[in-house]
C-alpha positions as CSV (number, residue, x, y, z in Angstrom):
1,M,0.0,0.0,0.0
2,V,2.7,2.4,1.0
3,A,4.6,1.8,-2.3
4,V,1.5,2.8,-4.4
5,E,0.9,5.9,-2.2
6,K,4.5,7.0,-2.7
7,A,4.4,6.3,-6.4
8,L,1.2,8.4,-6.7
9,E,2.9,11.2,-4.8
10,Q,6.1,11.0,-6.8
11,Y,4.7,10.5,-10.3
12,G,1.0,11.4,-10.1
13,A,-2.0,9.4,-11.5
14,P,-2.4,7.0,-13.1
15,I,-0.3,4.4,-11.5
16,Y,-1.1,0.8,-12.6
17,V,-1.0,-2.0,-10.1
18,R,-0.8,-5.7,-11.2
19,K,-3.3,-7.6,-9.0
20,Q,-4.4,-6.2,-5.7
21,I,-1.4,-4.6,-3.9
22,V,-2.6,-6.4,-0.7
23,H,-5.8,-8.5,-0.3
24,N,-7.9,-5.9,1.4
25,T,-11.0,-4.3,-0.2
26,H,-10.7,-1.0,1.7
27,V,-7.1,-0.5,0.8
28,V,-7.8,-1.1,-2.9
29,K,-10.8,1.3,-3.0
30,T,-8.8,4.0,-1.2
31,L,-6.0,3.7,-3.7
32,E,-8.4,3.6,-6.7
33,A,-9.9,6.9,-5.5
34,R,-6.4,8.5,-5.6
35,G,-5.7,7.3,-9.1
36,A,-4.4,3.8,-8.9
37,I,-5.6,1.4,-11.6
38,F,-5.7,-2.2,-10.8
39,V,-5.3,-4.8,-13.6
40,E,-5.1,-8.5,-13.6
41,E,-2.3,-8.9,-16.2
42,T,0.7,-6.9,-17.3
43,E,-0.7,-6.8,-20.9
44,E,-3.5,-4.5,-19.7
45,V,-1.0,-1.8,-18.8
46,P,-0.3,0.8,-21.6
47,E,3.3,0.8,-22.8
48,D,5.7,3.2,-21.2
49,S,3.5,3.4,-18.0
50,I,4.5,2.8,-14.4
51,V,3.3,-0.5,-12.9
52,V,3.6,-1.7,-9.3
53,F,3.9,-5.4,-8.7
54,S,2.0,-6.5,-5.6
55,A,3.3,-7.6,-2.2
56,H,2.6,-11.3,-3.2
57,G,5.3,-11.3,-5.8
58,V,5.5,-12.2,-9.5
59,S,7.3,-14.8,-11.6
60,P,10.3,-14.0,-13.8
61,A,8.0,-14.3,-16.8
62,V,6.0,-11.3,-15.6
63,H,9.2,-9.2,-15.2
64,E,10.2,-10.2,-18.7
65,E,6.8,-9.3,-20.1
66,A,7.0,-5.9,-18.4
67,K,10.4,-5.3,-20.0
68,E,9.1,-6.2,-23.4
69,R,6.3,-3.7,-23.0
70,R,8.7,-1.0,-21.9
71,L,6.9,-0.6,-18.6
72,R,8.6,1.2,-15.7
73,T,8.2,-1.2,-12.8
74,I,8.1,-0.8,-9.0
75,D,8.5,-4.2,-7.3
76,A,6.6,-4.0,-4.0
77,T,7.1,-7.7,-3.3
78,C,7.2,-8.4,0.4
79,P,10.8,-9.2,1.5
80,L,9.6,-12.3,3.2
81,V,8.1,-13.5,-0.1
82,T,11.3,-12.6,-1.9
83,K,13.1,-14.8,0.6
84,V,11.0,-17.8,-0.4
85,H,11.7,-17.0,-4.1
86,N,15.4,-17.0,-3.4
87,E,15.2,-20.3,-1.6
88,A,13.3,-21.8,-4.5
89,K,16.0,-20.7,-6.9
90,R,18.8,-21.9,-4.7
91,F,17.3,-25.4,-4.1
92,A,16.4,-25.7,-7.7
93,G,20.0,-24.8,-8.6
94,Q,21.1,-27.7,-6.4
95,D,18.7,-30.0,-8.2
96,Y,16.3,-30.5,-5.3
97,E,12.7,-31.2,-5.9
98,I,10.6,-28.6,-4.0
99,L,7.3,-29.4,-2.3
100,L,5.6,-26.0,-2.1
101,I,2.8,-25.9,0.5
102,G,0.2,-23.4,-0.5
103,H,-3.2,-22.8,-2.1
104,E,-3.6,-23.4,-5.8
105,G,-4.3,-20.2,-7.7
106,H,-2.9,-17.9,-5.1
107,E,-0.7,-15.1,-6.6
108,E,2.1,-15.9,-4.2
109,V,2.1,-19.5,-5.2
110,E,2.1,-18.6,-8.9
111,G,5.1,-16.3,-8.4
112,T,7.2,-18.7,-6.4
113,S,6.4,-21.6,-8.8
114,G,7.5,-19.5,-11.7
115,E,11.0,-19.2,-10.2
116,A,11.6,-22.9,-10.7
117,P,8.6,-24.5,-12.5
118,R,10.4,-27.8,-13.3
119,H,11.4,-28.3,-9.7
120,I,8.3,-27.3,-7.8
121,Q,5.3,-29.4,-6.9
122,L,2.3,-27.8,-5.2
123,V,0.9,-29.4,-2.0
124,D,-2.4,-27.8,-1.4
125,G,-3.1,-28.8,2.2
126,L,-3.1,-31.9,4.3
127,D,-5.4,-33.9,2.0
128,A,-3.0,-33.5,-0.9
129,V,-0.1,-35.2,0.8
130,D,-1.1,-38.7,-0.2
131,Q,-1.1,-37.7,-3.9
132,V,2.5,-36.4,-3.9
133,E,4.8,-38.3,-6.1
134,V,8.5,-37.5,-6.3
135,K,11.5,-38.5,-8.5
136,D,14.2,-38.8,-5.8
137,P,13.1,-38.9,-2.1
138,S,16.7,-38.3,-1.1
139,R,16.7,-34.8,-2.7
140,L,13.6,-33.2,-1.4
141,V,12.9,-29.9,0.4
142,W,9.7,-28.1,1.4
143,L,8.8,-24.4,1.2
144,S,5.5,-22.7,2.0
145,Q,3.3,-19.8,1.1
146,T,3.9,-17.1,3.7
147,T,0.2,-16.5,4.7
148,L,-0.8,-20.0,5.7
149,S,-2.0,-21.3,9.1
150,V,1.0,-22.2,11.1
151,D,-0.7,-25.3,12.6
152,E,-2.0,-26.6,9.3
153,T,1.5,-26.1,7.7
154,T,3.1,-28.0,10.6
155,E,0.6,-30.8,10.2
156,T,1.2,-31.0,6.5
157,V,5.0,-31.1,6.9
158,T,4.7,-33.8,9.6
159,R,2.6,-35.9,7.2
160,L,5.0,-35.3,4.4
161,K,8.0,-36.4,6.5
162,Q,6.1,-39.6,7.4
163,R,6.1,-40.4,3.7
164,F,9.5,-38.9,2.9
165,P,11.8,-39.1,6.0
166,N,14.7,-37.3,4.2
167,L,12.6,-34.2,3.5
168,L,14.6,-31.1,4.3
169,D,13.4,-28.0,6.1
170,P,14.0,-24.5,4.7
171,P,16.8,-22.7,6.5
172,S,14.3,-20.4,8.2
173,D,10.5,-20.3,8.7
174,D,8.6,-19.2,5.6
175,I,5.4,-18.1,7.4
176,C,5.1,-14.3,7.6
177,Y,6.0,-13.0,11.0
178,A,2.8,-10.8,11.0
179,T,0.7,-13.8,10.1
180,Q,2.3,-16.0,12.9
181,N,1.9,-13.3,15.5
182,R,-1.8,-12.8,14.8
183,Q,-2.4,-16.5,14.9
184,I,-0.6,-16.7,18.3
185,A,-2.7,-13.8,19.6
186,V,-6.0,-15.2,18.3
187,K,-5.4,-18.5,20.0
188,E,-5.2,-16.6,23.3
189,I,-8.2,-14.4,22.4
190,A,-10.4,-17.4,21.3
191,A,-9.8,-19.2,24.6
192,E,-11.5,-16.4,26.4
193,S,-14.1,-15.3,23.9
194,Q,-17.5,-16.7,22.8
195,L,-17.3,-14.8,19.6
196,V,-14.3,-13.7,17.6
197,I,-14.6,-11.1,14.8
198,V,-11.8,-11.0,12.3
199,V,-11.5,-7.8,10.3
200,G,-10.3,-8.6,6.7
201,S,-11.4,-9.4,3.2
202,E,-12.7,-12.6,1.8
203,N,-9.7,-13.0,-0.6
204,S,-7.2,-12.6,2.2
205,S,-5.7,-16.0,3.0
206,N,-4.2,-14.9,6.3
207,S,-7.5,-13.4,7.4
208,K,-9.5,-16.5,6.6
209,R,-6.9,-18.6,8.5
210,L,-7.6,-16.4,11.6
211,V,-11.3,-17.3,11.5
212,E,-10.4,-21.0,11.4
213,V,-7.8,-20.7,14.2
214,A,-10.3,-18.9,16.4
215,K,-12.9,-21.7,16.0
216,D,-10.2,-24.4,16.6
217,Y,-9.1,-22.7,19.9
218,G,-12.2,-22.2,21.8
219,A,-14.5,-19.6,20.2
220,D,-18.1,-20.6,19.8
221,A,-18.3,-18.6,16.6
222,S,-16.0,-16.6,14.4
223,Y,-16.8,-14.3,11.5
224,L,-14.8,-12.4,8.8
225,V,-15.9,-8.9,8.2
226,D,-14.6,-6.3,5.7
227,N,-15.6,-3.5,8.1
228,A,-18.0,-2.6,11.0
229,D,-21.0,-2.5,8.7
230,F,-20.8,-6.2,8.1
231,I,-21.4,-7.1,11.8
232,Q,-24.8,-8.6,12.4
233,D,-26.7,-7.8,15.6
234,E,-27.8,-11.4,16.0
235,W,-24.2,-12.5,16.4
236,L,-24.0,-10.5,19.6
237,E,-27.2,-11.9,21.2
238,G,-26.4,-13.8,24.4
239,V,-22.7,-13.1,24.0
240,T,-20.7,-11.7,26.9
241,T,-17.2,-11.7,25.5
242,V,-16.1,-10.7,22.0
243,G,-12.6,-11.0,20.6
244,V,-11.4,-8.8,17.8
245,T,-8.4,-9.3,15.5
246,S,-7.4,-8.4,11.9
247,G,-5.5,-9.6,8.9
248,A,-2.0,-8.5,8.4
249,S,-2.8,-5.8,5.8
250,V,-5.9,-4.3,7.4
251,P,-5.7,-0.6,8.2
252,E,-6.0,0.3,11.9
253,E,-9.0,2.6,11.3
254,L,-11.1,-0.4,10.3
255,V,-10.4,-2.2,13.6
256,E,-11.2,1.0,15.5
257,E,-14.5,1.3,13.7
258,V,-15.4,-2.3,14.7
259,L,-14.5,-1.6,18.3
260,A,-16.7,1.5,18.2
261,R,-19.6,-0.5,16.8
262,L,-19.2,-3.1,19.5
263,A,-19.0,-0.4,22.2
264,K,-22.5,0.8,21.2
265,H,-23.7,-2.7,21.9
266,G,-22.2,-2.7,25.4
267,F,-18.8,-4.1,24.7
268,G,-16.8,-1.0,25.7
269,D,-14.4,-2.5,28.1
270,V,-11.3,-3.4,25.9
271,S,-8.3,-5.4,26.9
272,E,-5.4,-5.7,24.4
273,V,-3.6,-8.9,23.8
274,E,0.0,-8.6,22.3
275,P,1.9,-11.9,23.0
276,V,4.6,-10.8,20.5
277,Q,5.7,-7.2,20.0
278,E,6.3,-6.4,16.3
279,S,9.3,-4.1,15.6
280,M,10.2,-5.1,12.0
281,R,10.2,-2.4,9.4
282,F,10.8,-2.7,5.6
283,A,12.3,-0.1,3.3
284,L,10.5,1.2,0.3
285,P,11.2,-0.5,-3.0
286,H,14.5,0.8,-4.4
287,E,12.7,2.0,-7.6
288,L,11.0,4.7,-5.5
289,R,14.4,6.1,-4.7
290,K,15.2,6.9,-8.3
291,D,13.5,8.8,-11.1
292,L,11.5,6.2,-13.2
293,R,10.6,8.9,-15.7
294,A,14.3,9.2,-16.7
295,R,15.4,7.1,-19.7
296,P,19.0,6.0,-20.2
């Protein structure tokens, strides 16, 4: 989101964005109002325009297509996703077969798979483990989409290792720290809440995982809402404790609006849960530190 805002400030509208910069309806609508134009594919961007690649990353083929169309690109790929891309390239270069745990069709999975298509096999959840077939079980490693449920990923890896005992782990955890921290927090919240409301959009993988985790860890009910207007009064009937959390890319203002809506229904006493303090900050894409309008 910040990359698109900075690009609009620096170069003015229109700024094209391939896919949603993050999976949040409010963020996308806000940026559209300021002059961002969201497209599905690079071919929809007029030649010589500026295009931002989303936080979920793109494959080398997309970079090449942008170059062929003379597009000036701003790569806003999350550094944690870039880490997975680099791991995929490194393991493929060492001739490992890579089992990529993730959801079919997700932009991040498509981008990572594009880094080493001949070496990567998608494992879409626990139920897909039994269908996995590999060429050499002795040269096998797993990677994952960064926005998955930590628990489900752990279960999937455990099952894979039962089938393939020599399966290697990546050098460091692939799940996004913000995703992990929210899942840790929602487990604590759900244990003390009858109802958990997750602020996030339907196409946000990490937000949907929070709903599932809340139900698994003690909440009687859990719902995903884009904003406060989506809360239904009947959800609150007979409920004494409500937990609130949000997806990793949700603006704080949307959470505040949900809390204000709940306060009007008698849930004004708020206790914060922060089991892990987040201090990580990422720099802007390097393209925003130079003049993209200049031509060599």
